[in-house]
C-alpha positions, 0 to 999 in steps of 0.5 A, spaced: 294 332 186 299 332 181 304 338 180 301 340 174 295 342 179 300 346 184 299 353 183 306 355 179 310 359 184 310 351 188 312 348 182 319 346 182 320 349 175 317 355 175 319 356 182 326 355 179 325 360 174 322 366 178 327 365 184 333 361 182 335 355 184 338 356 191 331 357 193 328 349 192 330 345 197 334 338 195 327 335 194 325 340 189 332 339 186 332 332 185 325 332 183 327 337 176 332 331 175 328 326 175 323 329 171 317 324 172 314 321 178 311 313 178 305 311 179 301 314 184 307 319 186 309 325 182 317 327 181 317 331 188 315 325 192 319 320 189 325 325 190 322 325 197 322 318 198 329 317 195 332 323 199 328 319 205 331 312 204 338 315 203 339 320 209 341 327 204 344 328 197 351 326 199 349 319 200 344 317 194 349 320 190 354 316 193 349 309 193 351 304 188 346 302 182 343 296 186 342 300 192 339 306 189 334 301 184 332 298 190 326 304 190 320 303 187 320 306 180 327 307 180 332 303 175 339 303 172 337 310 167 335 314 173 342 312 177 346 314 171 342 320 171 344 322 178 351 320 177 352 324 171 349 331 175 354 328 181 360 327 175 358 335 172 359 338 179 365 335 180 368 337 174 365 344 174 369 345 181 376 342 178 375 347 172 373 353 176 380 351 180 385 351 174 382 357 170 389 360 171 387 364 177 392 363 185 388 359 189 387 364 195 382 361 199 382 355 203 376 354 202 375 353 194 380 347 196 376 344 201 370 345 197 374 342 191 377 336 195 371 334 199 367 333 191 373 329 189 373 324 195 368 324 200 363 320 196 368 314 194 366 308 198 374 306 199 381 311 201 384 315 197 390 319 197 391 325 192 395 331 191 393 338 188 399 340 185 400 349 185 405 352 181 409 358 184 403 363 185 399 358 187 395 356 181 393 350 180 397 345 175 392 339 176 389 334 182 392 327 181 389 321 185 396 318 186 394 312 191 388 308 193 387 303 198 381 300 202 375 301 206 380 304 212 387 305 209 391 306 202 399 305 202 403 312 200 409 311 198 413 318 197 418 317 192 412 317 188 410 322 190 417 326 189 416 324 182 409 326 180 411 334 183 417 333 178 413 331 172 408 337 173 413 342 175 410 343 182 412 347 186 407 346 192 402 341 193 395 341 197 395 333 200 389 330 200 385 323 202 378 321 205 376 317 211 370 313 208 368 312 215 366 318 215 369 322 221 375 327 218 380 326 225 387 325 222 390 320 226 397 319 228 399 316 222 396 321 217 401 326 221 406 322 220 406 321 212 405 328 212 412 330 216 415 324 211 412 327 205 413 334 207 421 333 208 422 328 201 418 334 197 422 339 201 429 336 197 426 337 191 424 344 192 416 343 192 412 346 199 407 342 202 401 348 204 397 343 207 394 337 208 386 335 208 382 329 211 376 329 207 369 326 212 363 326 211 360 332 212 367 335 214 374 336 212 379 337 217 385 342 215 393 339 219 395 346 217 390 350 220 391 346 227 398 347 227 401 341 224 405 343 219 
């Protein structure tokens, strides 16, 4: 039986139209993106196979083209489509933060930074620059590292803070291992940057460490 033979309420597209996107499972949403299946497999069956092979949507969207194309019936065009969807989501979050409103929720910053960093296979350190009313000026990825480390240079951070005329900043980096637990090195560089930025009138509001499924806040732990 193909999807066309299913009751209308169980077809992913019709279900979305009737109940909204939030009512769909990950597999159903992915099936809508894929649009068609392959011989012997509907789009939903193919979507479920992809999710089963990779574990979840985050891992699927983070996988490289070669890994995704190991799935029968999936080629580079599908990988490109998935990457485009992921980037649309990231840009939507970025635009929501930069629409002129003050950043009044740590949760909003966590969601944005998680979208920017969680999928990366290497460590990346960036700064979410804010003005004196805590409105987002920009997010800048400043330092890229290897699988488990990135060198951070306080002088460069201060230079960028002055260039964007920031009044405050949320520091952020990811742990490609998936564990968001801050290391002693993370705490040390936070202290160093806090002191360096204070000299030019920029306040460090937080340092968020992005893992696979969570984001740790040094401010929430009282380490700032």
